[in-house]
C-alpha positions in Angstrom: 84.0 72.3 123.6 84.7 71.8 119.9 81.9 70.5 117.7 84.5 70.0 114.9 88.3 69.9 115.1 91.4 68.5 113.4 92.8 65.2 114.6 95.7 65.0 116.9 98.9 64.0 115.1 102.4 64.0 116.6 104.5 67.2 116.4 105.9 67.8 112.9 109.3 69.4 112.3 110.0 70.8 108.8 113.5 69.6 107.6 113.8 72.9 105.6 114.1 74.7 108.9 116.8 72.6 110.5 119.1 75.5 110.7 116.6 77.2 113.1 115.7 74.1 115.1 117.2 75.4 118.3 115.4 78.7 118.1 112.1 77.0 117.3 112.6 74.7 120.3 113.3 77.6 122.6 110.3 79.4 121.3 108.1 76.4 121.9 109.5 75.9 125.4 108.6 79.4 126.5 105.4 79.6 124.6 103.2 78.1 127.3 104.2 80.8 129.8 103.8 83.7 127.4 100.6 82.6 125.7 98.2 81.5 128.4 95.0 82.1 126.4 94.1 79.2 124.1 93.3 81.7 121.4 96.6 83.5 121.6 99.4 82.1 119.5 102.8 83.6 118.4 103.0 85.0 114.9 105.9 82.8 114.0 106.9 79.2 114.8 103.8 78.3 116.8 104.1 74.9 118.4 102.0 72.0 117.5 100.4 72.0 121.0 99.3 75.6 120.7 97.8 75.0 117.3 95.9 72.0 118.6 94.8 73.7 121.8 92.8 76.5 120.1 91.1 74.0 117.7 89.9 72.1 120.7 88.7 75.2 122.5 86.8 76.6 119.6 83.0 76.3 119.2 82.6 75.2 115.6 79.4 74.4 113.7 81.1 73.6 110.4 84.7 72.3 110.8 85.4 71.8 107.1 84.7 75.4 106.4 86.1 77.0 109.6 89.4 75.1 109.4 89.8 75.4 105.6 92.3 78.2 105.7 94.2 76.8 108.7 97.1 74.4 108.8 95.9 70.9 108.3 97.8 69.1 111.1 96.9 65.7 109.8 98.1 66.4 106.3 101.4 67.8 107.7 102.0 64.4 109.3 101.2 62.8 105.9 103.6 65.1 104.2 106.4 64.2 106.5 105.7 60.5 106.0 105.9 61.0 102.2 109.2 62.9 102.5 110.7 60.1 104.6 109.5 57.4 102.1 111.0 59.2 99.1 114.3 59.9 100.9 114.5 56.3 102.1 113.8 55.1 98.7 116.6 57.1 97.1 119.1 56.3 99.8 118.3 52.5 99.6 118.9 52.6 95.9 122.2 54.4 96.2 123.3 52.1 99.0 122.4 49.0 97.0 124.3 50.4 94.0 127.5 50.6 95.9 127.4 46.8 96.2 126.4 46.2 92.6 129.1 44.6 90.5 130.0 46.3 87.2 128.5 44.4 84.3 130.4 43.3 81.2 127.9 44.5 78.7 128.6 47.1 76.1 128.8 50.4 78.0 127.3 52.3 75.2 124.1 50.3 75.2 123.6 48.8 78.7 125.0 51.5 80.9 124.4 54.7 79.0 121.4 53.7 77.0 123.0 55.0 73.8 121.4 53.3 70.8 122.3 55.4 67.7 120.2 53.4 65.4 117.0 53.5 67.5 117.4 56.7 69.4 114.4 59.1 69.0 114.5 62.8 68.4 118.2 62.8 67.6 119.3 62.4 71.2 121.5 59.3 71.5 120.8 58.7 75.2 117.6 57.3 76.6 115.5 59.1 79.3 115.4 56.0 81.4 119.2 55.7 81.6 119.5 59.5 82.2 117.0 59.2 85.1 118.9 56.2 86.5 122.2 58.2 86.3 120.6 61.0 88.4 119.0 58.7 90.9 121.9 56.4 91.5 124.6 59.2 91.3 126.7 56.6 89.4 130.2 58.1 88.8 131.3 55.0 87.0 128.6 55.4 84.2 129.4 59.1 84.1 133.0 58.4 83.4 132.1 55.8 80.8 130.1 58.5 79.1 133.2 60.7 78.9 132.4 62.8 82.0 130.3 66.0 81.9 131.9 66.8 78.5 130.8 63.6 76.9 127.3 63.8 78.4 126.9 67.4 77.1 127.7 66.0 73.7 125.1 63.4 73.9 122.6 66.0 75.0 123.8 68.3 72.2 124.7 71.1 74.6 127.7 73.4 74.7 129.3 73.7 78.2 130.5 77.2 77.3 127.5 78.6 75.4 124.6 76.4 76.5 121.9 75.2 74.2 120.2 77.0 71.3 117.5 79.4 72.7 115.1 78.7 69.7 111.7 77.7 70.9 111.4 74.7 68.6 114.6 73.2 70.2 113.2 73.9 73.7 109.9 72.2 72.7 111.8 69.2 71.4 113.7 68.8 74.6 110.5 69.0 76.6 108.9 66.3 74.4 111.9 63.9 74.9 113.0 64.6 78.5 110.0 66.2 80.0 109.2 69.7 81.3 110.4 71.1 84.7 107.0 70.9 86.2 105.1 68.3 88.3 101.5 67.2 88.3 99.4 69.4 90.6 96.4 68.1 92.4 93.2 69.1 90.8 91.7 72.1 92.6 88.3 72.0 94.2 85.4 73.0 92.0 82.5 75.1 93.1 80.4 72.0 93.9 83.0 70.9 96.5 82.6 74.3 98.2 78.8 74.0 98.1 79.1 70.6 99.7 81.4 71.9 102.4 78.9 74.8 103.1 76.2 72.2 103.5 78.1 70.5 106.4 77.1 73.3 108.8 75.3 71.6 111.7 72.7 74.3 112.1 71.9 74.4 108.4 71.5 70.6 108.4 69.0 70.9 111.4 67.2 73.7 109.6 66.9 71.6 106.4 65.5 68.7 108.3 63.0 70.9 110.1 62.1 72.6 106.8 61.5 69.1 105.2 59.2 68.1 108.2 57.4 71.5 108.0 57.0 71.2 104.2 55.6 67.7 104.5 53.2 68.4 107.3 52.2 71.8 105.9 51.2 70.4 102.5 49.5 67.5 104.2 47.3 69.7 106.5 46.9 72.9 104.4 47.3 71.5 100.8 50.2 72.1 98.4 49.0 75.6 97.5 49.1 77.0 101.0 51.2 74.5 102.9 54.6 74.9 101.1 55.2 78.5 102.2 57.0 78.1 105.5 59.1 75.0 104.8 59.8 76.0 101.2 60.9 79.5 102.1 63.3 78.1 104.7 64.8 75.8 102.1 65.2 78.7 99.7 66.8 80.9 102.4 69.2 78.0 103.4 70.1 77.4 99.7 70.8 81.1 99.2 73.1 81.1 102.3 74.9 78.1 101.1 75.3 79.4 97.5 76.6 82.8 98.6 79.0 81.3 101.2 80.3 78.7 98.7 80.9 81.4 96.0 82.7 83.6 98.4 84.9 80.7 99.6 85.6 79.6 96.1 86.8 83.0 95.0 89.1 83.2 98.0 90.6 79.8 97.1 91.3 81.0 93.6 93.1 84.0 94.9 95.2 81.9 97.3 96.0 79.5 94.5 97.2 82.3 92.2 99.5 83.6 95.0 100.9 80.2 95.7 101.8 79.9 92.0 103.6 83.2 92.1 105.6 81.9 95.1 106.7 78.8 93.2 107.6 80.7 90.0 111.3 81.1 90.9 113.5 83.1 88.5 116.9 81.5 87.7 119.9 82.4 85.6 120.4 80.3 82.5 123.1 80.3 79.7 121.7 79.9 76.2 123.4 80.8 73.0 126.3 82.2 75.0 124.2 84.7 76.7 123.0 84.8 80.3 119.5 85.8 81.2 116.9 85.1 83.8 114.1 82.6 83.1 111.3 80.9 85.1 112.3 77.7 86.8 109.5 76.0 84.9 111.2 76.8 81.5 114.4 74.9 82.4 115.1 71.9 80.1 117.6 69.0 80.0 120.8 70.3 78.4 120.6 73.8 79.9 123.7 75.2 81.5 122.9 76.9 84.8 125.2 79.3 86.7 125.0 78.8 90.4 125.8 81.4 93.1 125.5 81.4 96.9 121.9 81.4 98.0 120.5 80.0 94.7 118.2 77.0 94.5 119.3 74.2 92.3 116.5 74.2 89.7 116.9 70.7 88.4 119.0 67.6 88.7 122.4 68.0 87.1 126.1 67.4 86.9 128.7 70.0 88.0 130.6 71.5 85.2 133.0 73.6 87.2 132.9 75.2 90.7 134.9 77.0 93.3 134.3 76.3 97.0 130.9 75.0 96.0 128.9 73.7 99.0 125.3 72.5 98.8 122.7 72.4 101.5 120.8 69.1 100.8 118.6 69.1 103.9 115.5 69.5 101.9 116.1 66.1 100.3 118.2 64.2 102.8 116.8 65.6 106.1 120.4 66.3 107.3 121.4 69.9 107.8 125.1 69.5 107.0 126.4 71.0 103.7 128.0 68.8 101.1 131.1 69.9 99.1 130.7 69.5 95.3 133.6 68.9 93.0 134.6 66.6 90.2 134.7 63.6 92.6 131.1 64.4 93.8 129.5 66.2 90.8 125.9 65.2 91.2 123.4 68.0 92.1 119.9 67.4 93.3 116.9 69.7 92.5 115.5 71.7 95.3 118.7 72.0 97.3 120.4 75.4 98.1 123.8 76.7 97.3 125.3 77.4 100.8 128.7 78.6 99.6 130.8 79.3 96.6 129.8 79.4 92.9 129.9 77.2 89.8 127.9 76.0 86.9 125.9 72.8 86.2 124.5 70.8 83.2 120.9 69.9 83.6 120.3 66.2 83.3 116.9 65.7 84.9 113.7 67.9 85.2 110.3 67.8 86.7 108.8 64.4 87.7 112.1 62.7 86.7 113.8 64.1 89.8 113.4 63.3 93.4 112.3 66.8 94.1 109.6 66.6 91.4 108.3 63.4 92.9 108.2 65.0 96.4 106.4 68.1 95.2 103.9 66.1 93.1 102.9 64.4 96.4 103.0 67.6 98.4 101.6 70.1 95.9 98.4 71.0 97.8 98.8 74.0 100.0 97.4 73.2 103.5 96.8 76.8 104.7 98.1 78.7 107.7 96.3 80.2 110.6 97.3 83.7 111.7 97.2 85.1 115.2 94.3 87.4 114.4 92.4 84.6 112.8 92.9 82.5 116.0 91.9 85.4 118.2 88.7 85.9 116.2 88.0 82.2 116.7 88.1 83.0 120.4 85.7 85.9 119.9 83.4 83.7 117.8 83.4 81.0 120.4 82.5 83.5 123.2 79.7 85.0 121.1 78.6 81.5 120.1 78.4 80.4 123.8 76.2 83.5 124.6 74.1 82.8 121.5 73.6 79.1 122.4 72.6 80.2 125.9 70.1 82.7 124.5 68.8 80.2 122.0 68.3 77.7 124.8 66.4 80.2 126.9 64.2 81.2 124.0 63.6 77.5 123.2 62.6 76.8 126.8 60.4 79.8 127.2 58.6 79.2 123.9 58.1 75.5 124.6 56.8 76.1 128.1 54.5 78.9 127.0 53.2 76.9 124.0 52.4 73.7 125.8 50.9 75.5 128.8 48.5 77.4 126.6 50.1 80.8 127.0 50.9 81.3 123.4 48.1 82.8 121.4 47.2 83.4 117.8 46.8 87.0 116.5 43.0 86.6 116.9 43.4 85.8 120.6 42.8 82.1 120.4 45.2 79.7 122.2 47.5 77.8 119.9 47.7 74.7 122.0 45.1 73.2 124.3 45.7 69.8 125.9 43.2 67.3 124.7 41.9 69.5 122.0 44.8 70.3 119.7 45.7 67.4 117.4 49.0 65.7 117.6 49.9 66.9 114.1 49.2 70.5 114.9 51.1 70.2 118.2 54.1 68.7 116.4 54.0 71.4 113.8 54.1 74.1 116.6 57.0 72.3 118.2 58.9 72.2 114.9 58.3 75.9 114.3 59.7 76.7 117.8 62.7 74.4 117.2 63.3 76.1 113.8 63.3 79.6 115.4 65.7 78.4 118.2 68.1 76.8 115.7 68.0 79.9 113.5 68.9 82.0 116.4 72.0 79.8 116.8 72.8 80.3 113.1 72.8 84.1 113.7 74.5 83.9 117.1 77.4 81.7 116.2 79.4 83.9 113.8 81.1 81.3 111.6 82.0 84.1 109.2 84.0 86.1 111.7 87.2 84.1 111.6 86.8 83.7 107.8 86.6 87.5 107.4 90.3 87.4 108.2 91.0 85.2 105.2 88.7 87.3 103.0 90.5 90.5 103.9 93.9 88.8 103.6 93.1 87.4 100.2 91.9 90.8 99.1 94.9 92.5 100.6 97.4 90.0 99.2 96.0 90.4 95.7 96.2 94.2 95.9 99.7 94.0 97.5 100.9 92.1 94.5 100.0 95.2 92.4 102.0 97.2 94.9 105.0 95.0 94.3 104.8 92.9 97.5 104.4 89.1 97.4 103.1 87.7 100.8 104.6 84.4 101.7 103.2 84.1 105.2 99.6 85.4 105.9 100.5 86.4 109.5 103.0 89.0 108.2 100.1 91.1 106.8 98.7 91.5 110.3 102.0 91.9 112.1 103.2 94.6 109.7 100.4 96.9 111.0 102.1 96.7 114.4 105.6 97.4 113.2 107.4 100.1 115.3 110.7 100.0 113.4 112.1 99.0 110.0 115.7 98.0 109.7 116.4 98.6 106.0 119.4 97.7 103.8 120.9 100.6 101.8 121.9 99.1 98.5 118.9 98.5 96.2 116.3 99.3 98.8 117.0 102.9 99.6 119.1 103.3 96.5 118.5 102.5 92.8 121.0 99.6 92.7 122.2 101.1 89.4 125.9 101.4 90.0 128.6 103.3 88.0 132.3 103.8 88.6 132.7 107.6 88.8 136.0 108.0 90.5 139.3 106.0 90.5 142.6 106.3 92.3 145.5 104.3 90.9 149.3 104.4 91.0 149.0 107.1 93.7 147.0 109.5 91.5 143.3 110.3 90.8 142.3 109.3 87.2 140.5 112.1 85.4 138.3 111.0 83.8 138.0 107.8 85.8 138.6 105.5 82.7 141.7 107.3 81.4 144.5 104.9 82.1 147.1 106.3 79.7 149.3 107.3 82.7 149.4 103.7 84.0 152.2 101.4 82.8 151.2 98.4 80.6 152.3 95.9 83.3 150.3 97.6 86.0 147.2 97.9 83.7 147.6 94.2 82.9 147.6 93.2 86.5 144.5 95.3 87.3 142.6 93.9 84.3 143.6 90.3 85.2 142.2 90.9 88.7 138.9 92.5 87.3 138.3 89.7 84.8 139.2 86.7 87.0 138.0 87.9 90.5 134.4 88.1 89.6 131.1 86.1 89.5 129.9 88.2 86.5 130.3 87.7 82.8 130.7 89.7 79.7 128.8 88.6 76.5 129.9 90.1 73.2 127.2 89.7 70.5 128.4 88.2 67.2 126.9 91.2 65.3 129.3 93.5 67.1 126.7 95.2 69.3 127.2 96.5 72.8 128.6 94.1 75.4 126.0 92.5 77.7 127.4 92.5 81.3 125.8 90.3 83.9 126.3 89.8 87.6 125.5 91.7 90.8 125.2 95.5 90.4 128.6 96.0 91.9 130.2 93.4 89.6 128.5 94.9 86.6 129.8 98.4 87.5 133.4 97.1 87.8 133.2 95.0 84.7 131.7 97.9 82.7 134.5 100.1 83.9 137.0 97.4 83.0 135.7 97.3 79.4 136.3 101.1 79.2 139.9 100.8 80.3 140.6 98.2 77.5 139.7 94.8 79.1 139.1 91.9 76.7 137.2 89.7 79.1 137.3 86.4 77.1 141.0 86.9 76.1 142.2 87.7 79.6 140.4 84.7 81.1 141.8 82.4 78.5 145.4 83.5 79.3 145.3 82.3 82.9 143.6 79.5 84.8 141.9 79.8 88.2 143.5 77.6 90.8 141.3 78.4 93.8 138.6 80.9 94.8 137.7 82.5 98.1 134.1 83.7 97.4 133.1 87.2 98.6 132.4 86.9 102.3 130.0 89.4 104.0 131.9 88.9 107.3 135.3 89.7 105.8 133.8 91.9 103.1 136.3 90.7 100.5 136.8 88.0 97.9 139.9 86.5 96.4 141.1 84.3 93.6 144.4 82.6 92.8 145.3 82.5 89.0 148.2 80.9 87.2 149.5 82.4 84.0 152.7 82.2 82.0 154.4 84.7 84.4 153.5 82.8 87.6 150.7 82.7 90.2 148.9 85.9 91.3 146.4 86.1 94.2 143.9 88.9 93.5 141.7 90.5 96.2 138.8 92.8 95.9 136.6 94.3 98.6 135.8 97.0 101.1 138.4 99.7 100.5 139.5 100.5 104.1 139.7 96.8 105.0 141.8 95.8 101.9 144.0 98.9 102.5 144.7 97.7 106.0 146.1 94.5 104.6 148.4 96.2 102.1 152.1 96.7 102.9 153.0 98.1 99.5 151.5 99.9 96.5 152.0 99.9 92.7 153.8 103.0 91.4 153.5 104.9 88.1 156.2 102.8 86.4 154.8 99.5 87.6 157.3 99.0 90.4 156.2 97.9 93.9 156.8 100.6 96.6 156.5 100.1 100.4 153.3 101.5 101.9 154.5 104.3 104.2 152.4 106.2 106.7 152.0 109.2 104.4 150.9 107.1 101.4 148.5 105.1 103.6 147.0 108.3 104.9 146.6 109.6 101.4 144.7 106.6 100.3 142.6 106.7 103.5 141.8 110.3 102.9 140.7 109.5 99.3 138.4 106.7 100.7 136.9 109.1 103.3 136.3 111.8 100.7 134.6 109.4 98.3 132.5 107.9 101.1 131.3 111.4 102.2 130.2 111.9 98.5 127.9 108.8 98.9 130.3 106.6 96.9 130.8 102.9 97.6 134.6 102.3 97.8 136.1 99.1 96.4 139.9 98.4 96.5 142.0 96.0 94.3 145.1 94.4 95.6 147.3 91.4 94.8 150.3 89.4 95.9 152.5 86.9 94.1 152.6 83.4 95.3 155.4 80.8 94.8 154.2 77.7 93.0 155.7 75.6 95.9 153.2 77.2 98.4 150.2 75.8 96.5 149.1 72.4 97.9 149.2 69.5 95.5 146.1 67.9 97.1 143.1 69.2 98.9 143.5 72.6 97.2 139.9 73.3 98.2 141.1 73.8 101.8 143.9 76.1 100.8 143.7 79.5 102.6 144.7 82.2 100.2 147.3 84.6 101.5 145.5 87.9 102.5 148.3 89.8 104.2 151.3 91.7 102.8 149.3 92.7 99.8 150.2 95.3 97.1 147.5 97.9 96.5 146.6 98.3 92.9 144.0 101.0 93.3 140.6 102.1 94.6 137.3 103.0 92.7 134.3 104.9 93.9 130.9 103.6 92.8 127.9 105.9 92.7 124.4 104.4 93.5 121.8 107.2 93.6 119.0 107.3 96.1 115.6 106.1 94.9 113.1 108.8 94.0 110.4 109.1 96.7 112.4 107.5 99.5 112.7 110.7 101.5 108.9 111.1 101.4 108.4 107.4 102.4 110.8 107.8 105.3 108.9 110.9 106.5 105.6 109.0 106.1 107.0 106.3 108.4 108.1 108.8 110.9 104.6 110.4 111.0 103.1 106.9 111.5 105.3 106.2 114.5 107.6 103.8 112.7 111.3 104.5 113.0 113.5 103.7 109.9 117.0 102.5 110.6 119.7 101.9 108.0 121.8 98.7 108.4 124.5 98.4 105.7 127.8 96.8 105.0 129.1 99.9 103.4 131.6 102.4 104.9 130.2 104.4 107.8 130.7 107.7 106.0 129.0 106.4 102.9 126.1 105.2 105.1 125.9 108.5 106.9 125.8 110.4 103.6 123.0 108.3 102.1 121.1 108.4 105.4 121.2 112.2 105.3 120.1 112.2 101.6 117.1 109.8 102.4 116.0 111.8 105.5 116.8 108.9 107.9 119.3 111.3 109.6 118.5 114.9 110.3 121.2 117.3 109.0 120.7 119.3 112.2 120.7 116.3 114.5 123.4 114.2 116.1 125.4 112.1 113.6 127.8 110.4 116.0 127.7 107.4 118.3 125.4 105.8 119.3 123.1 107.2 116.7 125.6 106.3 114.0 127.6 103.2 114.9 129.8 100.6 113.2 128.8 97.0 113.4 132.0 95.9 115.0 131.5 98.4 117.9 127.9 97.2 118.5 129.0 93.5 118.2 131.7 93.9 120.9 129.3 95.4 123.5 127.7 93.4 126.2 124.0 92.5 125.9 123.2 95.0 128.6 125.1 97.8 126.8 123.5 97.0 123.5 120.0 97.2 125.2 120.9 100.7 126.6 121.8 102.2 123.2 119.6 100.2 120.7 116.7 102.6 120.7 119.1 105.4 119.7 120.8 103.6 116.8 119.7 105.1 113.5 122.5 104.0 111.1 124.8 101.0 111.4 127.7 100.9 108.9 130.1 98.1 108.1 127.7 95.6 109.6 127.8 91.9 109.2 124.7 89.7 109.0 125.4 88.7 112.6 125.4 92.4 113.6 122.0 92.7 112.0 120.7 89.7 113.9 122.0 91.1 117.2 120.3 94.4 116.5 117.0 92.7 115.8 117.2 90.7 119.0 118.1 93.8 121.1 115.1 95.7 119.6 112.7 92.8 120.2 113.9 92.6 123.9 113.0 96.3 124.2 109.4 95.5 123.0 109.7 96.7 119.4 107.9 95.0 116.6 110.7 94.7 114.1 110.6 94.6 110.3 113.9 93.7 108.5 114.9 93.9 104.9 117.6 91.5 103.5 118.8 90.1 100.3 121.7 87.8 101.0 121.9 84.2 102.2 123.6 85.3 105.4 120.6 87.6 106.1 118.4 84.6 106.6 118.9 84.4 110.4 117.9 88.1 110.9 114.9 87.7 108.5 113.8 84.6 110.4 114.3 86.3 113.8 112.5 89.5 112.9 108.7 89.9 113.4 108.5 90.6 109.7 111.2 89.5 107.3 111.2 91.4 104.0 113.4 89.9 101.2 114.3 91.6 97.9 112.7 90.1 94.8 115.4 91.3 92.3 118.6 91.1 94.3 117.6 88.6 96.9 118.8 85.0 97.0 116.3 82.1 97.2 117.6 81.3 100.7 116.7 84.9 101.8 113.3 84.7 100.2 112.5 81.4 101.8 113.4 82.8 105.2 111.3 85.9 104.7 107.6 86.6 105.2 107.1 89.1 102.4 109.1 89.5 99.1 109.4 93.1 97.9 109.3 92.5 94.1 110.9 95.8 93.0 113.4 96.1 95.9 112.0 99.6 96.6 111.7 101.0 100.1 108.4 102.8 99.1 106.9 99.4 98.6 107.9 98.5 102.2 105.9 101.5 103.3 102.9 100.3 101.2 103.1 97.0 103.1 102.8 98.9 106.4 99.6 100.6 105.1 98.1 97.3 104.0 99.0 95.7 107.4 97.2 98.5 109.2 94.3 98.2 106.8 93.9 94.5 107.5 93.6 95.1 111.2 91.3 98.1 110.8 89.0 96.2 108.4 88.7 93.3 110.8 87.8 95.7 113.6 85.1 97.2 111.4 83.6 93.8 110.7 83.7 92.8 114.4 81.9 96.0 115.4 79.2 95.4 112.7 78.7 91.7 113.6 78.6 92.3 117.4 76.0 95.0 116.9 73.7 92.7 114.8 74.2 89.9 117.3 73.3 92.0 120.3 70.3 93.6 118.6 68.9 90.4 117.2 69.3 88.3 120.4 67.9 91.0 122.7 64.8 91.5 120.5 64.1 87.8 120.3 64.6 87.2 124.0 62.3 90.0 125.1 59.6 89.2 122.5 59.7 85.5 123.4 59.4 86.1 127.1 56.7 88.7 126.8 54.5 87.3 124.1 55.6 83.8 123.4 56.5 84.6 119.9 59.4 86.2 118.0 59.1 89.1 115.4 61.9 87.7 113.2 61.0 84.2 111.9 63.5 81.6 110.6 63.6 82.9 107.0 64.2 86.5 108.1 66.9 85.4 110.6 68.7 83.5 107.8 68.6 86.6 105.7 70.1 88.6 108.5 72.8 85.9 108.8 73.6 86.2 105.1 74.0 90.0 105.5 76.2 89.5 108.6 78.5 86.6 107.7 79.1 87.1 103.9 77.8 90.3 102.5 78.9 92.3 105.5 82.4 90.8 105.4 82.6 91.6 101.6 81.6 95.2 102.3 83.9 95.9 105.3 86.8 93.4 105.0 87.7 94.6 101.5 88.0 98.3 102.0 91.3 99.7 100.6 93.7 101.5 102.9 93.4 105.2 103.5 96.0 107.9 104.1 94.6 108.3 107.6 96.0 104.9 108.6 99.5 106.3 108.4 98.6 109.2 110.7 98.0 106.8 113.6 100.5 105.1 115.9 101.3 101.4 115.4 98.7 98.9 116.8 100.0 97.4 120.0 100.9 93.7 119.9 98.5 93.0 122.7 96.0 95.7 122.0 92.4 94.4 122.4 90.5 93.7 119.2 87.4 95.6 120.5 88.5 99.1 121.6 86.7 101.5 123.9 85.4 103.5 120.9 84.1 100.3 119.3 82.3 99.4 122.5 80.8 102.8 122.6 79.6 102.7 119.0 78.4 99.1 119.5 76.2 99.8 122.5 74.8 103.1 121.2 73.9 101.5 117.9 72.5 98.3 119.5 70.4 100.3 122.0 69.1 102.5 119.1 68.1 99.5 117.1 66.6 97.6 120.0 64.5 100.6 121.1 63.1 101.2 117.6 62.3 97.6 117.0 60.7 97.0 120.4 58.5 100.0 119.9 57.3 98.6 116.6 57.0 95.1 118.1 54.6 96.2 120.9 53.0 99.3 119.3 53.5 98.8 115.6 49.9 98.1 114.9 48.8 101.5 116.3 51.8 103.4 114.8 51.3 101.9 111.3 47.5 102.3 111.7 46.7 98.7 111.1 43.7 98.5 113.5 41.3 98.0 110.7 43.2 95.0 109.3 42.5 91.5 110.5 44.7 90.5 113.5 46.6 87.9 111.4 47.3 90.3 108.5 48.1 93.1 110.9 50.7 90.9 112.7 52.3 89.8 109.4 52.5 93.4 108.1 53.9 94.6 111.4 56.6 91.8 111.6 57.5 92.5 107.9 58.0 96.2 108.8 60.1 95.2 111.8 62.3 93.0 109.6 62.8 95.7 106.9 63.5 98.2 109.6 66.1 95.9 111.1 67.7 95.3 107.7 67.9 99.1 107.0 69.4 99.6 110.4 72.3 97.5 109.4 73.0 99.8 106.5 73.6 102.6 109.0 75.5 100.2 111.1 77.9 99.4 108.2 78.4 103.1 107.7 79.3 103.6 111.3 81.5 100.5 111.4 83.5 101.8 108.5 84.6 104.7 110.7 85.4 102.8 113.9 87.5 105.7 115.3 85.1 108.5 114.5 84.7 111.0 117.4 81.0 111.4 117.0 78.2 109.2 115.9 
C-alpha cells in the first residue's frame, strides 16, 4: 500500500535512444521474468512498469521527499509532449514554406533583413531574419545572400580563419545575436525544502496533536506549566524539519553542480586562424566550428565544407535515420550528432534562437533517477515500516485499553483515569498523549531516511569522484561499479599516455636513420608522401604570424604524423593549396584505414593511410629509391611484414601510407559522394612506427584490480604484437604466462566463432588485438552471459553500442566523442586507467556505506520498538516520550546518515572480492552485529526501566521526580548506546565485536 506515489503516465520512449530501441524492448520483455520482486529493478533501461510497480508497493509517509531523487514519471510524459510540440511546430513551418511564393520585394531588405543605414552594432543583418533563415532552412534566401561566403561577410567572419578572438568582439556578438545558453528554471530555495519536509504525514499528525496538547495544557495548568509538553513536541518537530530540509538542500546543490558539469561540453572552434577547445556556452554567431565524427553540433549553422558528412537528427526530428549534408542541404541543427565524415560550419544561431535552445529551456529541470540500491532500500524501508506500524498499533491498543480500564497509574500510585470521576478534558488529554506516543513510534519505525541515504552517499561520492577525475552521468553506475568483475579497457590513451611520436620510419625499402632524414628519398617520392600526409588528415597545422613554433591539432595519431611531416619539409598550407580534394573516405574503425582523392596539376591521386599490415595486404607495388614503381614481390612483402612485426614487438603503433593514380574518366560526374575510392592495387609509400608510452602507475593499478578480484582485459584496434607488448608492460599479461590463443586473440578470430565457442573461451581472453567496435560488443555480451559484471572503456562513436550494452560504460573525457560520452555511465575526465580503478573503490564504498547505515538504523529500530512494547504492555507507559523519540529519529534518519553514508573509501575495500549482483543487503555478519547490539541495548534499558529507581538511588525522591529522572537517564543511555552502535556499524565486517 502506498501512502504517496507518482501518477500513472503512459510509457515514455526517449528519442535519443532510438538506435537502442530493439535492445530496450527486449530487456523490457524479459524483465518481468527476471525481476519478480517489486523492489528489484535492472540497473539499466528499467521499463516504465517496473518503475511504477515499486512506487505502488512502497510504504511512504512523505511522497514529495521520498520520490524527490527518483525519476518523475509524470514530468517525463510532459517532456515528451513538449518535444513533439516543438518538432511539429518546426516541421509545419518548413512544410508551409515550401508552398510560399517568392516575393518581389527587395531581397536585401525583405528577405535578408539587410538595412545598412539602420543596422545596429555594425552587423548588416537582423537577428530576426537570421533566426528565420535557421528555422525555415530557406536555401533561396541563402543563395540571395551569396551563399555561405556572402553570409560570413555579413557576419564579419572569415571562413578560413574564423572571427577575432578578442573578448570585446565576442561580447558584442553576444549582445547582438545572443549567447549560446538558455533560460534555466529557478532552483528551489531552502524554504521549498522546508515545506516539502513538512508534508510528512506523521509530522503533520504530531503537530496537530502538539497544538491540541499545548491548548489544553495551558488551559488546565496555565501558560507557565502547561506549554511544556506541546511546546517541546513543536520544537522537536521543527528541529527535525530544519535538519532534514538543510540536508536535502545541500544534496540538491551538489546534484545541480554535477548536472552543470555534464552539460558543459567542450567543442573545437577556429578563431584568428587557430583551433582550440572552448565551452559550448562560449560559442557565438559567426564562429567557424570544425566537425568530426561523434561531435555534437553546438549551434545552428550553415555547412562551409564537408566530406561524407552525415548528421543524426533524431534528437530534433524523432527519426533515427541519418541525413547527408552538402551544399544542397547545408543547414545544421544544434543538438544533433555527427554520424559520419567531417567538415566545418558557420554558426548562424545560438541559445534560445535555436530549436534545441527552445527545447532545453522547457526541459532544463533534471527529474532525477532511481538506482537499484535505492529501490531495494525502499523495499527494506517498507518492510520495517510495516513492522513498525504493527508495533505502533499494538502499543496504541494496549495503552488505550489500560488507560480507559483504570490500569494505568501515576508515579504516586493513583489511577490516571476513573470512569465517572476523571473530567472529559483530562481524559481527552490522556488520549492525545497516547496517540502522540503511538504516532511518534511510527515516525521512528518508518525509516524515511533509509532510501535517501543512498542519494546522500551518492551525492557525496559523486562530488569526491569529480576530484578523482570521474564525472558520473548515471547514479546507478556508482553502485554497479562496486560489483564489477572485469574491466575491458582500451589501450590508447587509457593504458598509455596518448602522447604519440614517430620514432621509426621505413621508406623506399630502407629504414630511415634518423626517422626524419629523407635525403635519400627522391624529390618526386617525397612530394607524393607529403601530399598524402597533408591531404589525408583531419588535423591542421597553424603557423603563428610571429614565426613561433607550429601549432598542430587533431587526434594524437594525426598530430604525431603531421609533426613528423613538418620535420621532413612539409609546408602544410602550400601543399593543400596546390591540390583540391575530390572525395574523402573517413577513417573507418572496421576497415582501419582512411582515404582521400586529390586532384593536382599532375592528375588525380588516391591516398590511403591506416593499419600497416592491412594497407600492406592491398599493395601490389612499392616506391623505390629513384621514385619508380616496383612490383611487390614475395621477398619485399616479407621484408615489410618483418619490419611491421619488429616495430609492433617494440610497442610501436604501425601506420602505412599508400597511393594509386586514378584516371579522370573514372571519377563520376554526379553523385561523387557515393563514389567508392579504389583500395586495391595500391603502391606502398612507406611505414612509420609511433611510440605511445605506458602511463605511470598503470602497472600498480592493474595489480590492485587483480587483488580485488577484478580482471583487466585489453581490447584494442592495434596490431596483436603491439597489444601484447603493451599488455606485458602494463602487467595485464604475465611474462611467464601463456601469451597465445585464446588468452591473446585477434578480433577477427573471435568474431568468426559461434556463440557457443565464444562462451567457452571468453573467460580466458586477456588481450584482443585488431578488434572492431562490434568485436568489443560481442565480447561484452559473451562475458555478461557468463555472469560477469562488465565495465567497458571507449572513446569512439562506434564504441557506443558496447558502452550501452556493458553494465558500466566508461567514456574518455579528453579523446572521447560526444556520442560515446552520451552512451556511457561515467566519463573519465583524464582518460587515465588509474582513475577507472578509483571509480571501482568509490563503487565499493557506496555499497559499504549503505550497509553501515542499514545496520545502524535496524539496530535502533529493533531496540526502540522492543523497549516501548515491553514497557507499554507491562506498565501501561513508555520510557521514551514523543520528544525523545523524535530526537532519536533525528539521530537515525539524518545525523546517522551523514556520519555513515559519507565515509571515504579505504584501501581494505580493494582487498575484498566484488559484491555479488544479487548479494543480500544485510549479510550474516550484519545480522550478528545487529542482534548482539540490540540485545545489549534492550537488556540495559529494561534493567533501568524496571530497577532504575533503586540502581540510581532515587528512593528518597518523590515518585513523580524519580520517574522523570529515571526516564531521562534511560533516554541518555539509549542515545549514548547509539554512539557505540555507529562505531560498530562503521566496521560491518569486523570479526569481533
